C-alpha positions as CSV (number, residue, x, y, z in Angstrom):
1,M,-71.5,-51.9,11.1
2,K,-72.5,-48.2,11.5
3,L,-73.6,-47.1,8.1
4,N,-73.4,-43.5,9.2
5,T,-69.6,-43.7,9.9
6,S,-68.1,-40.4,8.7
7,I,-65.2,-40.3,6.3
8,L,-63.4,-37.2,5.2
9,L,-61.3,-37.4,2.0
10,V,-58.7,-34.7,1.6
11,N,-56.9,-33.3,-1.5
12,P,-53.9,-31.7,0.2
13,P,-52.6,-28.2,-0.7
14,Y,-50.5,-28.3,-3.8
15,I,-50.2,-24.8,-5.4
16,K,-47.5,-22.8,-3.7
17,E,-48.1,-19.5,-2.1
18,I,-46.7,-17.6,-5.1
19,Y,-49.4,-19.0,-7.5
20,K,-52.4,-18.8,-5.2
21,K,-53.9,-15.8,-6.9
22,L,-54.3,-17.7,-10.1
23,S,-57.0,-19.9,-8.7
24,A,-56.5,-22.4,-11.5
25,S,-57.0,-26.0,-10.5
26,R,-58.6,-29.3,-11.5
27,P,-61.0,-31.4,-9.5
28,P,-59.4,-34.5,-7.8
29,L,-61.5,-37.0,-9.8
30,G,-59.6,-40.0,-8.3
31,L,-60.7,-38.9,-4.8
32,A,-64.3,-38.3,-6.1
33,Y,-64.4,-41.9,-7.5
34,V,-63.4,-43.3,-4.2
35,A,-65.9,-41.1,-2.4
36,A,-68.7,-42.4,-4.7
37,S,-67.8,-46.0,-3.9
38,L,-67.7,-45.3,-0.2
39,E,-71.2,-43.6,-0.4
40,Q,-72.4,-46.6,-2.3
41,A,-71.2,-48.8,0.6
42,G,-73.3,-46.8,3.0
43,F,-70.8,-44.4,4.5
44,K,-71.2,-40.7,5.1
45,V,-68.5,-39.0,3.1
46,E,-67.2,-35.5,2.7
47,I,-64.4,-34.1,0.6
48,L,-62.1,-31.3,1.6
49,D,-60.2,-29.9,-1.4
50,A,-57.5,-27.9,0.4
51,D,-55.8,-27.2,-2.9
52,A,-58.9,-25.6,-4.5
53,E,-59.7,-23.7,-1.3
54,L,-56.1,-22.4,-1.2
55,L,-55.6,-23.6,2.4
56,S,-52.3,-23.8,4.2
57,C,-51.2,-27.1,6.0
58,E,-52.2,-25.6,9.3
59,E,-55.7,-24.5,8.0
60,T,-56.2,-27.9,6.4
61,A,-55.3,-29.7,9.7
62,E,-57.6,-27.4,11.6
63,R,-60.5,-28.2,9.3
64,I,-59.9,-31.9,9.7
65,I,-59.7,-31.7,13.5
66,R,-63.0,-29.8,13.6
67,S,-64.7,-32.4,11.4
68,S,-66.7,-35.2,12.9
69,A,-65.0,-37.7,10.6
70,K,-63.5,-40.8,12.2
71,Y,-61.5,-41.7,9.1
72,V,-59.4,-39.2,7.1
73,G,-58.1,-40.3,3.7
74,F,-55.6,-38.3,1.7
75,T,-54.7,-38.6,-2.0
76,S,-51.1,-38.0,-2.8
77,V,-48.5,-37.5,-5.5
78,T,-44.8,-37.2,-5.0
79,A,-44.9,-33.4,-4.8
80,T,-47.6,-33.4,-2.0
81,I,-46.5,-36.3,0.2
82,P,-44.4,-34.1,2.5
83,L,-47.5,-31.9,3.0
84,V,-49.6,-35.0,3.8
85,Y,-47.0,-36.0,6.4
86,E,-47.1,-32.5,8.0
87,I,-50.9,-32.3,8.1
88,S,-51.2,-35.9,9.5
89,Y,-48.8,-35.0,12.4
90,L,-50.8,-31.8,13.1
91,V,-54.0,-33.8,13.2
92,K,-52.8,-36.6,15.4
93,A,-51.2,-34.2,17.8
94,K,-54.7,-32.8,18.5
95,D,-56.9,-35.9,17.9
96,V,-55.1,-39.2,18.2
97,K,-58.4,-41.1,17.6
98,K,-58.7,-40.1,14.0
99,I,-57.7,-42.9,11.6
100,I,-55.6,-41.6,8.8
101,F,-55.0,-43.4,5.5
102,V,-53.4,-42.4,2.2
103,G,-53.8,-43.5,-1.4
104,G,-52.5,-42.4,-4.8
105,I,-49.7,-43.0,-7.2
106,H,-46.8,-42.1,-4.9
107,V,-47.7,-44.2,-1.9
108,T,-48.7,-47.2,-4.1
109,F,-45.0,-47.6,-5.0
110,T,-43.6,-46.5,-1.6
111,A,-46.2,-47.9,0.9
112,D,-43.7,-49.4,3.4
113,Q,-41.5,-46.3,3.3
114,T,-44.6,-44.1,3.8
115,L,-45.6,-45.8,7.0
116,K,-42.0,-45.8,8.2
117,D,-41.6,-42.1,7.5
118,C,-44.9,-41.0,9.0
119,P,-46.1,-42.9,12.1
120,A,-49.2,-40.6,12.0
121,I,-50.5,-42.5,9.0
122,D,-52.3,-45.8,9.9
123,F,-52.6,-47.5,6.6
124,V,-52.0,-47.1,2.8
125,V,-54.5,-48.0,0.1
126,R,-52.4,-49.1,-3.0
127,G,-53.6,-48.9,-6.6
128,E,-57.3,-48.5,-7.4
129,G,-59.1,-47.6,-4.2
130,E,-62.8,-48.1,-5.1
131,V,-63.0,-51.6,-3.7
132,T,-60.1,-51.6,-1.2
133,A,-61.1,-48.5,0.8
134,P,-64.7,-49.6,1.6
135,E,-63.5,-53.1,2.5
136,V,-60.9,-51.9,4.9
137,I,-63.2,-49.4,6.7
138,K,-66.0,-52.0,6.9
139,N,-63.7,-54.5,8.6
140,L,-62.3,-51.9,11.0
141,E,-65.8,-50.8,11.9
142,K,-66.7,-54.4,12.7
143,G,-63.5,-54.9,14.7
144,E,-62.3,-57.5,12.2
145,D,-58.7,-58.0,11.0
146,I,-57.6,-56.5,7.7
147,C,-54.8,-59.0,7.1
148,K,-56.7,-60.7,4.2
149,I,-57.7,-57.5,2.4
150,K,-55.8,-57.1,-0.8
151,G,-54.2,-53.8,-1.8
152,V,-53.5,-52.5,1.7
153,T,-50.3,-51.9,3.7
154,F,-50.8,-51.3,7.4
155,R,-49.1,-51.2,10.7
156,K,-49.6,-54.0,13.2
157,G,-47.7,-53.1,16.4
158,E,-44.2,-52.3,15.3
159,E,-44.5,-54.4,12.2
160,I,-45.5,-53.1,8.7
161,I,-47.5,-55.6,6.7
162,T,-48.0,-55.4,3.0
163,N,-50.9,-57.5,1.7
164,P,-50.9,-58.8,-1.9
165,D,-51.9,-56.5,-4.7
166,R,-55.6,-56.3,-5.5
167,E,-56.6,-57.3,-9.0
168,F,-57.5,-54.4,-11.3
169,I,-61.1,-53.5,-11.9
170,E,-62.0,-55.4,-15.1
171,D,-65.0,-53.3,-16.3
172,I,-64.6,-49.6,-15.4
173,N,-68.0,-48.9,-17.0
174,N,-69.6,-50.2,-13.8
175,I,-67.8,-47.9,-11.4
176,P,-70.0,-45.2,-9.9
177,L,-69.5,-41.8,-11.4
178,P,-67.3,-39.4,-9.3
179,A,-69.1,-37.8,-6.4
180,R,-68.9,-34.4,-7.8
181,H,-71.7,-33.2,-5.5
182,L,-69.0,-33.3,-2.7
183,L,-66.6,-31.1,-4.5
184,P,-66.4,-27.3,-4.5
185,I,-67.2,-27.2,-8.2
186,H,-67.3,-23.4,-8.4
187,L,-63.6,-23.2,-7.6
188,Y,-62.2,-25.2,-10.6
189,S,-60.8,-23.7,-13.8
190,P,-57.7,-25.0,-15.5
191,W,-55.6,-22.1,-16.8
192,F,-56.2,-23.0,-20.5
193,L,-60.0,-22.8,-20.0
194,Q,-59.9,-19.3,-18.6
195,N,-59.1,-17.9,-22.0
196,M,-62.6,-19.1,-23.2
197,G,-64.3,-17.7,-20.1
198,F,-65.2,-21.0,-18.6
199,R,-65.2,-21.3,-14.8
200,G,-66.6,-23.4,-12.0
201,R,-69.6,-25.5,-13.0
202,E,-69.2,-24.6,-16.7
203,C,-65.9,-26.6,-17.0
204,A,-65.9,-30.3,-16.0
205,S,-63.3,-33.0,-16.1
206,I,-63.8,-36.6,-17.3
207,I,-61.7,-39.8,-17.3
208,T,-62.7,-42.2,-20.1
209,A,-60.0,-44.9,-19.6
210,R,-57.5,-46.2,-17.2
211,G,-53.9,-47.0,-18.1
212,C,-51.7,-46.4,-21.1
213,P,-50.5,-48.9,-23.7
214,N,-47.1,-47.2,-23.9
215,R,-44.1,-47.7,-21.6
216,C,-42.2,-44.4,-21.5
217,V,-39.4,-44.8,-18.9
218,F,-40.4,-41.5,-17.1
219,C,-44.1,-42.4,-16.6
220,S,-45.7,-44.5,-13.9
221,S,-49.2,-44.8,-15.4
222,P,-48.9,-48.2,-17.0
223,F,-47.6,-49.7,-13.8
224,F,-50.1,-48.0,-11.5
225,W,-53.2,-49.0,-13.6
226,K,-51.6,-52.3,-14.8
227,R,-53.7,-52.7,-17.9
228,V,-55.6,-50.4,-20.2
229,R,-59.3,-50.5,-19.6
230,I,-61.7,-48.2,-21.5
231,R,-65.2,-47.0,-21.1
232,T,-67.7,-47.3,-24.0
233,P,-68.4,-44.2,-26.1
234,E,-72.0,-44.4,-24.9
235,S,-70.9,-44.3,-21.3
236,V,-68.6,-41.3,-21.9
237,V,-71.2,-39.3,-23.8
238,S,-73.8,-40.2,-21.2
239,E,-71.6,-38.6,-18.5
240,I,-71.1,-35.5,-20.7
241,E,-74.9,-35.2,-21.0
242,F,-75.2,-35.6,-17.2
243,L,-72.7,-32.8,-16.7
244,V,-74.4,-30.5,-19.2
245,N,-77.8,-31.1,-17.6
246,K,-76.9,-31.2,-14.0
247,Y,-74.1,-28.6,-13.8
248,G,-74.5,-26.6,-17.0
249,A,-71.1,-27.7,-18.2
250,K,-69.9,-25.9,-21.4
251,H,-66.4,-27.3,-21.5
252,I,-65.1,-30.8,-20.9
253,D,-61.5,-31.4,-19.9
254,F,-60.6,-35.0,-20.8
255,L,-57.9,-36.2,-18.3
256,D,-56.9,-39.5,-20.0
257,D,-53.2,-40.1,-20.6
258,T,-54.2,-40.3,-24.2
259,L,-57.8,-39.9,-25.3
260,I,-57.2,-41.4,-28.8
261,L,-56.7,-45.0,-27.8
262,S,-58.3,-46.1,-31.0
263,E,-59.6,-44.1,-34.0
264,E,-62.9,-46.0,-34.1
265,R,-63.7,-45.3,-30.4
266,M,-62.8,-41.6,-30.8
267,E,-64.9,-41.3,-33.9
268,R,-67.8,-42.8,-32.1
269,I,-67.5,-40.4,-29.2
270,C,-67.4,-37.5,-31.6
271,R,-70.4,-38.7,-33.6
272,L,-72.5,-39.2,-30.5
273,I,-71.7,-35.7,-29.3
274,L,-72.8,-34.4,-32.7
275,E,-75.9,-36.6,-32.9
276,K,-77.0,-35.4,-29.4
277,S,-76.3,-31.8,-30.4
278,L,-74.3,-31.3,-27.2
279,D,-73.0,-27.7,-27.4
280,I,-69.7,-28.1,-25.7
281,K,-66.0,-27.3,-26.1
282,W,-63.4,-29.8,-25.0
283,T,-59.7,-30.4,-24.5
284,C,-57.6,-33.6,-24.4
285,Y,-54.2,-35.2,-24.4
286,A,-53.2,-37.3,-27.4
287,R,-50.3,-39.3,-28.7
288,I,-48.5,-38.0,-31.8
289,N,-48.7,-41.2,-33.7
290,H,-52.5,-41.5,-33.3
291,I,-53.3,-38.1,-34.9
292,T,-54.8,-38.1,-38.4
293,F,-56.3,-35.2,-40.3
294,D,-59.7,-36.8,-40.8
295,L,-60.0,-37.7,-37.1
296,V,-58.8,-34.3,-35.9
297,K,-61.2,-32.6,-38.3
298,L,-64.1,-34.6,-36.8
299,M,-62.9,-33.8,-33.3
300,K,-63.0,-30.1,-34.2
301,R,-66.6,-30.4,-35.4
302,A,-67.5,-32.2,-32.1
303,G,-66.1,-29.3,-30.1
304,C,-62.4,-30.0,-29.5
305,G,-60.5,-26.7,-29.2
306,F,-57.2,-27.7,-27.5
307,I,-54.9,-30.7,-27.9
308,Q,-51.9,-31.4,-25.7
309,I,-49.2,-33.8,-27.0
310,G,-46.0,-35.1,-25.5
311,V,-43.0,-34.5,-27.8
312,E,-40.4,-34.6,-24.9
313,S,-37.2,-34.2,-27.0
314,G,-35.9,-32.8,-30.3
315,N,-33.3,-35.5,-30.5
316,Q,-34.3,-38.9,-32.0
317,N,-31.7,-40.9,-30.0
318,I,-33.1,-39.5,-26.8
319,L,-36.6,-40.4,-27.8
320,D,-35.6,-43.9,-28.6
321,K,-33.7,-44.2,-25.3
322,V,-36.8,-43.3,-23.2
323,S,-39.0,-45.7,-25.2
324,K,-41.3,-42.9,-26.4
325,N,-41.9,-44.8,-29.7
326,I,-42.4,-41.7,-31.9
327,T,-40.3,-40.0,-34.5
328,L,-39.5,-36.3,-35.0
329,E,-41.2,-36.5,-38.4
330,Q,-44.4,-37.8,-36.8
331,A,-44.3,-34.8,-34.4
332,R,-43.9,-32.4,-37.3
333,K,-46.8,-34.0,-39.1
334,A,-49.0,-34.1,-36.0
335,A,-48.4,-30.4,-35.3
336,K,-49.3,-29.4,-38.8
337,I,-52.5,-31.5,-38.7
338,V,-53.7,-30.0,-35.5
339,K,-53.0,-26.4,-36.6
340,R,-54.5,-27.0,-40.0
341,A,-57.7,-28.2,-38.3
342,G,-57.9,-24.9,-36.3
343,I,-57.3,-26.5,-32.9
344,K,-54.9,-24.9,-30.4
345,L,-51.9,-27.0,-29.7
346,M,-49.6,-27.4,-26.7
347,C,-46.4,-29.5,-26.9
348,D,-44.8,-30.9,-23.8
349,F,-41.0,-31.2,-23.6
350,M,-38.6,-32.6,-20.9
351,I,-35.2,-31.4,-20.1
352,G,-32.7,-33.7,-18.5
353,L,-33.8,-37.0,-20.0
354,P,-31.3,-39.9,-19.9
355,G,-28.5,-39.0,-22.3
356,D,-29.4,-35.3,-22.5
357,T,-26.5,-32.8,-22.9
358,R,-26.5,-29.1,-23.5
359,E,-26.4,-29.8,-27.2
360,T,-29.4,-32.2,-27.2
361,V,-31.4,-29.8,-25.0
362,N,-30.7,-27.0,-27.4
363,Q,-32.0,-29.3,-30.2
364,T,-35.2,-29.7,-28.2
365,I,-35.6,-25.9,-27.8
366,E,-35.1,-25.4,-31.5
367,F,-37.5,-28.2,-32.4
368,A,-40.1,-26.6,-30.1
369,K,-39.8,-23.4,-32.1
370,E,-39.9,-25.3,-35.4
371,L,-43.2,-27.0,-34.4
372,N,-44.5,-23.5,-33.5
373,A,-47.3,-24.8,-31.3
374,D,-49.6,-22.3,-29.6
375,F,-48.0,-23.2,-26.2
376,A,-45.0,-25.2,-25.1
377,F,-44.4,-26.6,-21.7
378,F,-40.9,-27.4,-20.6
379,S,-40.2,-29.4,-17.4
380,I,-37.1,-30.9,-15.8
381,T,-37.1,-34.6,-15.7
382,V,-37.8,-36.1,-12.3
383,P,-37.5,-39.9,-11.7
384,F,-40.8,-40.5,-9.9
385,P,-41.4,-43.7,-7.9
386,G,-43.1,-46.3,-10.0
387,T,-41.2,-45.4,-13.2
388,V,-38.4,-47.3,-15.0
389,L,-36.3,-44.2,-14.7
390,Y,-36.7,-44.2,-10.9
391,D,-35.5,-47.8,-10.7
392,D,-32.6,-47.2,-13.0
393,Y,-31.4,-44.1,-11.1
394,R,-31.7,-46.0,-7.7
395,R,-29.5,-48.7,-9.1
396,Q,-27.0,-46.3,-10.7
397,R,-26.4,-43.6,-8.1
398,A,-27.4,-42.4,-4.6
399,N,-28.9,-39.1,-5.9
400,F,-31.0,-38.0,-8.9
401,N,-28.5,-35.7,-10.6
402,V,-28.3,-36.2,-14.4
403,P,-24.8,-37.4,-15.2
404,V,-23.9,-34.7,-17.7
405,L,-25.9,-31.7,-16.5
406,T,-26.0,-30.3,-13.0
407,N,-29.2,-29.3,-11.3
408,G,-28.3,-25.7,-11.7
409,E,-27.7,-26.2,-15.4
410,L,-31.0,-27.9,-15.8
411,Q,-32.8,-25.0,-14.2
412,D,-31.0,-22.5,-16.4
413,L,-31.8,-24.5,-19.5
414,C,-35.4,-24.7,-18.6
415,S,-35.6,-20.9,-18.2
416,E,-33.7,-20.5,-21.4
417,A,-36.2,-22.8,-23.2
418,Y,-39.2,-20.7,-22.0
419,Y,-37.5,-17.5,-22.9
420,S,-36.5,-18.7,-26.3
421,F,-39.9,-20.1,-27.2
422,Y,-42.2,-17.3,-25.8
423,Y,-40.0,-14.2,-26.2
424,R,-40.0,-14.1,-30.0
425,P,-42.0,-12.1,-32.6
426,A,-44.0,-15.1,-33.9
427,F,-45.5,-15.7,-30.5
428,F,-46.3,-12.1,-29.8
429,R,-48.1,-11.8,-33.2
430,R,-50.2,-14.8,-32.2
431,I,-51.0,-13.4,-28.8
432,L,-52.1,-10.1,-30.3
433,A,-54.4,-11.9,-32.8
434,W,-56.0,-13.9,-30.0
435,V,-56.5,-10.9,-27.8
436,I,-58.2,-9.0,-30.6
437,R,-60.6,-12.0,-31.1
438,N,-61.0,-12.8,-27.4
439,P,-60.0,-10.5,-24.5
440,Y,-59.9,-13.4,-22.1
441,E,-56.7,-14.4,-23.9
442,I,-54.6,-11.8,-22.2
443,K,-55.5,-13.2,-18.7
444,N,-54.7,-16.7,-20.0
445,F,-51.3,-15.6,-21.3
446,Y,-50.5,-13.9,-18.0
447,S,-51.4,-17.1,-16.1
448,L,-49.2,-19.1,-18.4
449,V,-46.3,-16.7,-17.8
450,K,-46.7,-16.9,-14.0
451,I,-47.1,-20.6,-13.8
452,Q,-44.8,-22.0,-16.5
453,I,-42.2,-19.6,-17.8
454,G,-38.7,-19.4,-16.3
455,K,-37.4,-16.7,-13.9
456,E,-36.0,-14.4,-16.6
457,L,-39.1,-14.3,-18.7
458,R,-41.3,-13.9,-15.6
459,K,-39.4,-10.8,-14.6
460,I,-40.0,-9.3,-18.1
461,F,-43.7,-9.7,-18.0
462,T,-44.4,-8.9,-14.3
463,K,-42.5,-5.6,-14.1
């Protein structure tokens, strides 16, 4: 086997042309984890983050064609898979010898269809790729068959073969840390970190667990990761120390589906940060029913400045129908706790959930205003592959229209939600207070408007 075999891993373009000037993106940690495992296996690896570099499909393909890489691996989500197809065709049209493979959530649940839809793709890595990707490439380099390698779907002549699933990685504490040295670190900065002035090396992302114990019908996470596996607090804080010392990180963006998997673990992480006097700020996602005042107070002391929670709906029947397993009263309590602790709060809501009507969506909008979080994010429900919702919709109808509300009505309601939440005196008073304290806030708010707020509100603020 040639240990110097070159592999190029690609994060495809994602941000549309209209948003490119914002330059607000997160590092593709999943890709960096696979890169680290490939390096550990002895391969020469590079990462091309076409999203962070704001490349077009044509520019991305040209960079791939010019590279010396024999293997080209893409990560993908549902929104980017058409772009992966386009880039793959462009590459194979100029260099048929390059071997192209794809991994990620979308193709894990649509592997056969992916290979049928795009003959330019040679194989799919399903699920966690840290073990599968090195095994496949080692076998291919030795000229051996890959028929016995778990977690791979490939083309053999005209036939598409799907091997059995690979077992999940039991102990994620032993996985090599992401190969951040291969990423354009200076280009990353999620929009909500810009308000604090953090950019590039100063803001870093971490994943402390894989999987989610909940089974919301609109989420594929529990099915992709299969079982919840957590890193020890010591492992997590050791990575934070590494990022502070190596890159000068001042802000940590925790990307877990929910960081508070247990109060005990969260407390230990916070106390280790305090014991080691790590001068950092951080953000996280959390579930409403795991938020307590004592814990949030400790999180604030340890540097937490922003918590994002999924509320989804202002109607209890809808929440029950989508297996959210929270109550509206729990949401009220959680919002009060976070605000009382002095931490900024974002609440996520979904429009077009099963059973939604104009009346229930209006209840969601009113509930968002009642919670009065610092930010609210409204999105139209999409049945992504790998979710219960996707399977239900495939069984029920040939398209993804919500039974009661048309696609046009959903778009209008989403715009109305943004307008109603953000265009009100209470929000402008808050923005004014933030700007007085920190001038970075005005840029943060402008970014929020351009990315998230509906068409009508966007017109108001961009005149």
